[in-house]
C-alpha positions as CSV (number, residue, x, y, z in Angstrom):
1,M,-1.9,6.5,-19.1
2,P,-5.0,5.9,-17.0
3,S,-5.9,8.5,-14.5
4,F,-6.5,7.8,-10.8
5,V,-8.9,9.9,-8.8
6,M,-9.7,9.2,-5.1
7,P,-13.2,9.7,-3.6
8,T,-14.5,13.2,-2.9
9,P,-13.8,14.3,0.7
10,R,-16.9,14.2,2.9
11,R,-17.9,15.7,6.2
12,A,-18.7,13.8,9.3
13,D,-22.4,13.8,8.4
14,G,-21.6,12.0,5.1
15,H,-22.3,15.0,2.9
16,A,-19.6,16.2,0.5
17,S,-17.7,19.3,1.7
18,P,-18.7,22.5,-0.1
19,A,-16.4,23.2,-3.1
20,A,-14.4,26.4,-3.3
21,V,-13.3,25.5,-6.8
22,S,-14.7,23.0,-9.2
23,T,-14.1,22.3,-12.9
24,V,-15.5,19.9,-15.4
25,G,-13.9,19.2,-18.8
26,L,-11.7,22.4,-18.7
27,R,-9.8,22.8,-22.0
28,K,-7.3,25.2,-23.4
29,S,-5.2,25.2,-26.6
30,Y,-2.7,27.5,-28.2
31,G,-2.7,26.8,-31.9
32,D,-2.2,23.1,-32.3
33,K,-0.7,22.8,-28.8
34,T,-3.3,21.4,-26.3
35,V,-2.4,22.7,-22.9
36,L,-5.4,21.5,-20.9
37,D,-7.3,18.4,-22.2
38,G,-10.4,18.1,-20.1
39,I,-9.6,18.9,-16.4
40,D,-12.0,17.8,-13.7
41,L,-11.3,19.2,-10.2
42,R,-13.2,19.6,-6.9
43,I,-11.5,21.5,-4.1
44,P,-13.2,21.7,-0.7
45,A,-13.4,25.1,1.0
46,G,-10.8,25.7,3.7
47,S,-8.2,23.3,2.4
48,V,-4.9,23.4,0.6
49,F,-4.9,21.9,-2.9
50,A,-1.6,21.3,-4.7
51,L,-1.3,21.0,-8.5
52,L,1.9,19.2,-9.4
53,G,3.4,18.7,-12.9
54,P,6.5,19.1,-15.0
55,N,7.2,22.3,-17.0
56,G,4.6,22.6,-19.7
57,A,2.0,20.5,-18.0
58,G,-0.5,23.3,-17.8
59,K,-0.3,24.4,-14.1
60,T,0.0,28.1,-14.7
61,T,-2.6,28.0,-17.5
62,T,-5.1,26.4,-15.0
63,V,-4.5,29.2,-12.5
64,Q,-4.9,31.8,-15.2
65,I,-8.2,30.4,-16.3
66,L,-9.6,30.0,-12.8
67,S,-8.5,33.5,-11.9
68,T,-10.2,34.9,-15.1
69,L,-6.9,36.2,-16.5
70,I,-7.5,34.1,-19.7
71,T,-10.5,32.3,-21.0
72,A,-11.0,28.5,-21.4
73,D,-11.8,27.0,-24.8
74,G,-14.2,24.5,-23.3
75,G,-15.6,23.1,-20.1
76,Q,-17.0,24.7,-17.0
77,A,-15.6,26.1,-13.8
78,Q,-16.9,27.7,-10.7
79,V,-14.8,29.6,-8.2
80,A,-16.4,30.7,-4.9
81,G,-19.8,29.8,-6.3
82,H,-19.3,32.0,-9.4
83,D,-19.1,30.8,-13.0
84,I,-15.8,32.0,-14.4
85,A,-17.5,32.7,-17.8
86,T,-20.7,34.4,-16.8
87,S,-19.7,36.0,-13.5
88,P,-16.0,36.9,-13.7
89,D,-16.4,39.9,-11.5
90,G,-17.8,37.7,-8.7
91,V,-14.8,35.4,-9.0
92,R,-12.3,38.4,-8.9
93,A,-14.0,39.8,-5.8
94,A,-13.5,36.5,-4.0
95,I,-9.9,35.6,-4.9
96,G,-6.4,36.7,-4.5
97,V,-3.6,35.7,-6.9
98,T,0.2,35.5,-6.3
99,G,1.9,34.6,-9.5
100,Q,5.3,33.1,-10.2
101,F,6.8,36.6,-10.6
102,S,6.4,39.1,-7.9
103,A,3.9,42.0,-8.3
104,V,5.9,44.1,-5.9
105,D,7.0,47.5,-7.3
106,G,10.6,47.9,-6.3
107,L,10.7,51.6,-6.8
108,I,8.4,52.3,-3.8
109,T,8.4,51.2,-0.2
110,G,6.7,48.1,1.2
111,E,4.1,50.3,2.9
112,E,3.4,52.2,-0.3
113,N,2.9,48.9,-2.2
114,M,0.3,48.0,0.4
115,L,-1.4,51.3,0.2
116,L,-1.5,51.1,-3.6
117,M,-3.3,47.8,-3.3
118,A,-5.7,49.3,-0.8
119,D,-6.5,52.0,-3.3
120,L,-7.1,49.4,-6.0
121,H,-9.6,47.7,-3.7
122,H,-11.3,51.1,-3.1
123,L,-10.7,51.1,0.6
124,S,-11.0,54.4,2.4
125,R,-7.7,56.1,3.3
126,R,-8.3,55.2,7.0
127,E,-9.2,51.6,6.3
128,G,-6.4,51.2,3.9
129,R,-3.8,52.4,6.4
130,R,-5.2,50.1,9.1
131,T,-5.2,47.1,6.8
132,A,-1.7,47.8,5.5
133,A,-0.4,48.2,9.1
134,E,-2.0,45.0,10.2
135,L,-0.7,42.9,7.3
136,L,2.8,44.4,7.6
137,Q,2.8,43.4,11.2
138,R,1.5,39.9,10.4
139,F,4.2,39.3,7.9
140,D,7.0,40.7,10.0
141,L,7.7,43.6,7.6
142,V,7.2,46.6,9.9
143,E,10.9,47.4,10.2
144,A,11.3,47.3,6.4
145,A,8.0,49.0,5.6
146,K,9.6,52.4,4.9
147,K,12.4,51.0,2.7
148,P,12.2,50.6,-1.1
149,A,11.0,47.1,-1.9
150,S,14.0,46.8,-4.3
151,T,16.2,46.4,-1.1
152,Y,14.2,43.4,0.1
153,S,15.4,39.8,0.1
154,G,13.6,37.3,-2.0
155,G,11.8,35.9,1.0
156,M,10.7,39.4,2.1
157,K,9.4,40.2,-1.4
158,R,7.4,37.0,-1.4
159,R,5.9,37.9,2.0
160,L,5.1,41.3,0.8
161,D,3.5,39.9,-2.4
162,I,1.2,37.6,-0.3
163,A,0.4,40.5,2.1
164,M,-0.7,42.6,-0.9
165,T,-2.8,39.7,-2.1
166,L,-4.6,39.7,1.3
167,V,-5.6,43.3,1.2
168,G,-8.9,42.5,-0.4
169,N,-9.6,39.7,2.2
170,P,-10.0,36.9,-0.3
171,R,-11.5,33.6,0.7
172,I,-9.6,31.7,-2.1
173,I,-5.9,32.3,-2.9
174,F,-4.0,31.1,-5.9
175,L,-0.3,30.7,-5.2
176,D,1.6,29.9,-8.4
177,E,4.9,28.4,-7.4
178,P,5.2,30.8,-4.4
179,T,8.5,29.5,-3.1
180,T,10.5,29.1,-6.3
181,G,14.0,30.6,-5.8
182,L,13.7,30.9,-2.0
183,D,16.3,29.6,0.4
184,P,15.1,26.7,2.7
185,R,14.5,29.0,5.7
186,S,12.3,31.4,3.6
187,R,10.5,28.4,2.1
188,H,9.6,27.1,5.6
189,N,8.5,30.5,6.7
190,M,6.2,30.6,3.6
191,W,4.8,27.2,4.6
192,Q,3.9,28.6,8.0
193,I,2.1,31.5,6.4
194,I,0.1,29.2,4.2
195,R,-0.9,27.0,7.2
196,E,-2.1,30.1,9.1
197,L,-4.2,31.2,6.1
198,V,-5.9,27.9,6.0
199,S,-6.5,27.9,9.8
200,D,-8.4,31.2,9.1
201,G,-10.7,29.4,6.7
202,V,-9.0,30.5,3.5
203,T,-8.8,28.0,0.6
204,V,-5.3,27.8,-1.0
205,F,-4.8,26.6,-4.6
206,L,-1.0,25.9,-4.8
207,T,1.1,25.0,-7.8
208,T,4.6,23.8,-7.1
209,Q,7.4,21.7,-8.4
210,Y,8.7,21.1,-4.8
211,L,7.3,17.7,-4.0
212,E,8.2,18.1,-0.3
213,E,6.1,21.3,-0.3
214,A,3.0,19.5,-1.5
215,D,3.6,16.7,0.9
216,Q,3.9,19.1,3.8
217,L,1.0,21.4,3.0
218,A,-1.6,19.9,0.8
219,D,-4.8,18.2,1.9
220,R,-5.2,16.9,-1.7
221,I,-2.8,16.7,-4.6
222,A,-3.4,16.4,-8.3
223,V,-0.6,15.4,-10.7
224,L,-1.0,17.1,-14.1
225,D,0.8,15.7,-17.1
226,D,0.3,16.6,-20.8
227,G,-2.8,18.6,-20.0
228,R,-4.6,15.8,-18.1
229,I,-5.0,14.8,-14.5
230,A,-2.8,11.7,-14.1
231,A,-3.9,11.1,-10.5
232,E,-5.5,12.9,-7.6
233,G,-5.8,12.1,-3.9
234,T,-4.1,12.7,-0.6
235,A,-0.3,12.3,-0.4
236,A,-0.7,8.9,1.3
237,E,-3.2,7.7,-1.3
238,L,-1.0,8.8,-4.2
239,K,2.0,7.0,-2.7
240,R,0.1,3.8,-2.4
241,L,-0.5,3.9,-6.2
242,I,3.2,3.2,-6.8
243,P,4.7,-0.2,-6.3
244,G,7.8,-0.7,-4.1
245,G,6.4,-0.2,-0.6
246,H,7.5,-2.7,1.9
247,V,7.8,-3.5,5.6
248,R,11.3,-4.4,6.8
249,L,11.7,-6.6,9.9
250,R,15.1,-7.0,11.6
251,F,16.0,-9.7,14.1
252,S,19.0,-10.3,16.4
253,D,18.1,-14.0,17.1
254,P,18.8,-16.2,14.0
255,S,16.1,-18.7,15.1
256,A,13.5,-16.0,15.3
257,Y,14.6,-14.8,11.9
258,Q,14.2,-18.3,10.4
259,S,10.8,-18.8,12.1
260,A,9.5,-15.4,10.8
261,A,10.7,-16.3,7.3
262,L,8.6,-19.4,7.4
263,A,5.6,-17.7,9.0
264,L,5.4,-14.8,6.6
265,R,4.6,-15.1,2.9
266,E,6.3,-13.4,-0.1
267,V,9.4,-12.3,1.9
268,T,12.8,-11.3,0.6
269,R,15.5,-12.6,2.9
270,D,18.8,-11.0,3.9
271,D,20.5,-13.7,5.8
272,E,23.5,-11.6,6.6
273,A,21.6,-8.8,8.1
274,L,18.9,-11.1,9.6
275,S,16.2,-8.9,7.9
276,L,13.0,-9.7,6.0
277,Q,11.3,-7.5,3.5
278,I,7.6,-7.9,2.9
279,P,5.7,-6.1,0.1
280,S,3.2,-3.7,1.6
281,D,1.3,-0.5,0.9
282,G,2.0,0.6,4.4
283,S,-1.7,0.5,5.4
284,Q,-2.8,-0.2,8.9
285,R,-4.7,-3.3,7.7
286,E,-1.5,-4.8,6.2
287,L,0.6,-4.0,9.2
288,R,-1.9,-5.6,11.5
289,S,-1.9,-8.7,9.3
290,I,1.9,-9.0,9.5
291,L,2.0,-8.5,13.2
292,D,-0.9,-10.9,13.8
293,R,1.0,-13.6,11.9
294,L,4.1,-13.0,14.0
295,D,2.1,-13.0,17.2
296,S,0.4,-16.3,16.3
297,A,3.8,-17.9,15.8
298,G,5.2,-16.4,19.0
299,I,7.8,-14.3,17.2
300,E,8.9,-10.8,18.1
301,A,11.0,-8.7,15.7
302,D,13.6,-6.4,17.1
303,E,12.9,-3.6,14.6
304,L,10.0,-2.9,12.2
305,T,10.2,-0.1,9.6
306,V,7.7,0.8,7.0
307,H,9.0,2.0,3.6
308,T,6.5,3.7,1.2
309,P,7.2,5.4,-2.1
310,D,7.5,9.2,-1.7
311,L,6.0,11.9,-3.9
312,D,9.2,11.9,-6.0
313,D,8.4,8.3,-7.0
314,V,4.8,9.2,-7.7
315,F,5.8,12.2,-9.8
316,F,8.3,10.3,-11.9
317,A,6.0,7.3,-12.4
318,L,3.0,9.4,-13.5
319,T,4.8,12.0,-15.6
320,G,7.1,9.7,-17.5
321,G,10.1,10.5,-15.4
322,T,11.0,13.8,-16.9
323,D,10.7,17.5,-15.9
324,Q,12.1,19.0,-19.0
325,P,10.4,22.1,-20.4
326,K,7.7,21.3,-23.0
327,E,7.8,24.4,-25.3
328,A,7.1,27.7,-23.6
329,V,3.6,27.0,-22.4
330,R,3.2,26.4,-18.7
């Protein structure tokens, strides 16, 4: 399957935005199983990047390599300006990682978890307590701070997990499926936290299997399948890759309906509903063209709706329509 990559984001002055994370030809195999087969990424600073893919596609492996938890077999990568192979300590000093499984110690309190992270970051006792208090307040965990973390709900544990990640004030955060298993309210709360992080200038590298999550949060999205990038771009750009988008016009006047059917090309008629369906990618240019043709013919539709493929359609089209586990590698 050919890959589709959209142009690199640029600033208003025409120059490319600085990259928080970049990779060229990143590769990783386990035995005869190729997990990553030449991954090229460029993630602008201060943005949310979402990596989508079915189980086994290599999402978690990508995060583990970029966070220096495992080494790549080939290719190059820089994180926060540091080469992951030659300057792993520089990478670790700049990042925070929240994995699929919580790093929270359930045997101690939320506050003690925070202070433990402060010690690991070599903060002074005074600075550690100040940082812990601020983050517990920020993540609405003050009332639960003195309780064992084992008593926390799933959403509270996830908030504590991210709060612990922020103790070191990272500028790049890797969130590996951070909302898996959370109820809808907790998931939306997590989305708000991610938006606030980005508003503070933090770069978020997000892996998720919730397509709505990527659509809501990500500035750019890459779809990973069988170790390769199948497509990359904004959510709108990716949706336009998939056929099936259309504009639907509905009329109450049968004569206007008939006139519109003659004025417009490649329409699908529904004579009973007095509606016309015109293939379209939903772009402003195509909508203007349709409306201009209606205006030229003196026709006014009662209702116009734009239907574009959603990320579900993109995901299934680019990944072969399956999300079944591919061995144990993720």
